[in-house]
C-alpha positions as CSV (number, residue, x, y, z in Angstrom):
1,K,24.9,29.1,14.5
2,S,24.9,25.7,14.3
3,A,25.0,24.0,11.1
4,E,22.6,21.2,12.4
5,P,19.2,21.3,10.5
6,T,16.2,22.1,12.6
7,E,12.8,20.6,13.0
8,K,11.5,24.1,12.0
9,S,13.5,24.2,8.4
10,T,12.6,20.5,7.7
11,K,8.8,21.2,8.4
12,S,9.2,24.4,6.3
13,S,11.0,22.7,3.2
14,L,8.5,20.2,3.3
15,N,5.5,22.3,3.1
16,K,7.1,24.5,0.4
17,K,7.3,21.2,-1.8
18,Q,3.8,20.6,-0.7
19,K,2.6,24.1,-1.9
20,I,4.5,24.0,-5.3
21,E,3.0,20.5,-5.8
22,G,-0.7,22.0,-4.8
23,E,-1.8,18.9,-3.0
24,N,-1.9,17.3,0.4
25,L,0.4,14.3,0.2
26,D,0.2,11.3,2.2
27,P,2.5,10.7,5.3
28,L,4.5,8.1,3.5
29,L,5.6,10.3,0.7
30,N,6.0,13.5,2.9
31,L,8.7,11.1,4.7
32,V,10.2,10.1,1.5
33,I,10.5,13.5,0.4
34,A,12.0,15.0,3.8
35,S,14.3,12.1,4.0
36,E,15.7,13.2,0.8
37,S,16.6,16.8,2.0
38,P,19.9,17.4,3.1
39,D,18.8,19.2,6.1
40,S,16.7,16.9,7.4
41,H,16.4,16.4,11.5
42,K,16.9,12.4,12.7
43,E,14.1,13.0,15.4
44,M,11.6,14.8,12.7
45,L,12.1,12.1,10.6
46,L,11.6,9.2,13.0
47,R,8.2,11.3,14.1
48,M,7.4,11.2,10.6
49,A,8.1,7.5,10.1
50,E,5.7,6.6,13.1
51,E,2.9,9.1,11.6
52,A,3.2,7.1,8.4
53,R,3.1,3.5,10.2
54,I,-0.4,4.7,12.1
55,A,-1.6,6.3,9.1
56,S,-1.1,3.0,6.9
57,E,-2.8,1.0,9.4
58,P,-6.3,-0.1,8.9
59,K,-8.9,2.1,10.4
60,V,-11.5,-0.4,11.0
61,P,-10.4,-3.9,12.5
62,L,-11.5,-6.4,10.0
63,D,-14.0,-9.2,11.5
64,S,-12.8,-12.9,10.8
65,Q,-16.5,-13.8,10.1
66,I,-16.7,-11.1,7.3
67,L,-13.6,-12.5,5.7
68,E,-14.5,-16.4,6.1
69,T,-18.1,-15.3,4.5
70,F,-16.2,-14.2,1.4
71,G,-13.8,-17.0,1.4
72,L,-10.8,-14.9,2.5
73,G,-10.5,-16.2,5.8
74,N,-9.9,-19.8,6.8
75,F,-9.8,-21.6,3.6
76,V,-11.8,-24.7,3.3
77,T,-10.2,-27.6,1.5
78,Q,-12.4,-28.7,-1.2
79,E,-12.2,-31.9,-3.3
80,V,-12.0,-31.5,-7.1
81,N,-13.4,-33.9,-9.6
82,D,-11.0,-34.7,-12.1
83,A,-13.7,-35.0,-14.6
84,E,-14.9,-31.6,-13.9
85,V,-11.5,-30.2,-14.5
86,R,-10.9,-31.8,-17.6
87,E,-14.4,-30.6,-19.2
88,K,-13.1,-27.1,-18.3
89,K,-9.5,-27.7,-19.9
90,Y,-11.3,-28.6,-23.0
91,A,-13.9,-26.1,-23.0
92,A,-11.0,-23.2,-22.7
93,E,-9.0,-25.2,-25.7
94,S,-12.1,-25.4,-27.8
95,S,-12.8,-21.6,-27.2
96,D,-9.2,-20.6,-27.9
97,N,-9.3,-22.5,-31.3
98,D,-12.4,-20.5,-32.2
99,I,-11.2,-17.3,-31.6
100,C,-8.1,-17.9,-33.7
101,G,-10.1,-19.7,-36.5
């Protein structure tokens, strides 16, 4: 028999670890666990890496209009009034002094 690990042995060792932990692990964690095993098969690890990459991608593409609505898309440059900044700074300093008493 060959000392080379097989895809079946890699999957079975991973399934045993999942049963021991009693939960269904995410694909990236499965890949990490399988890669730590000395009997891991290279092609199996590559396939698991691809599955983990696909699973980590967003399921729904984000609409740029929605992002812009919430201010997460293109940033709009806004002029800041120096007096307004100063007022906020002084308000923060006075509230800090009130707390410390």
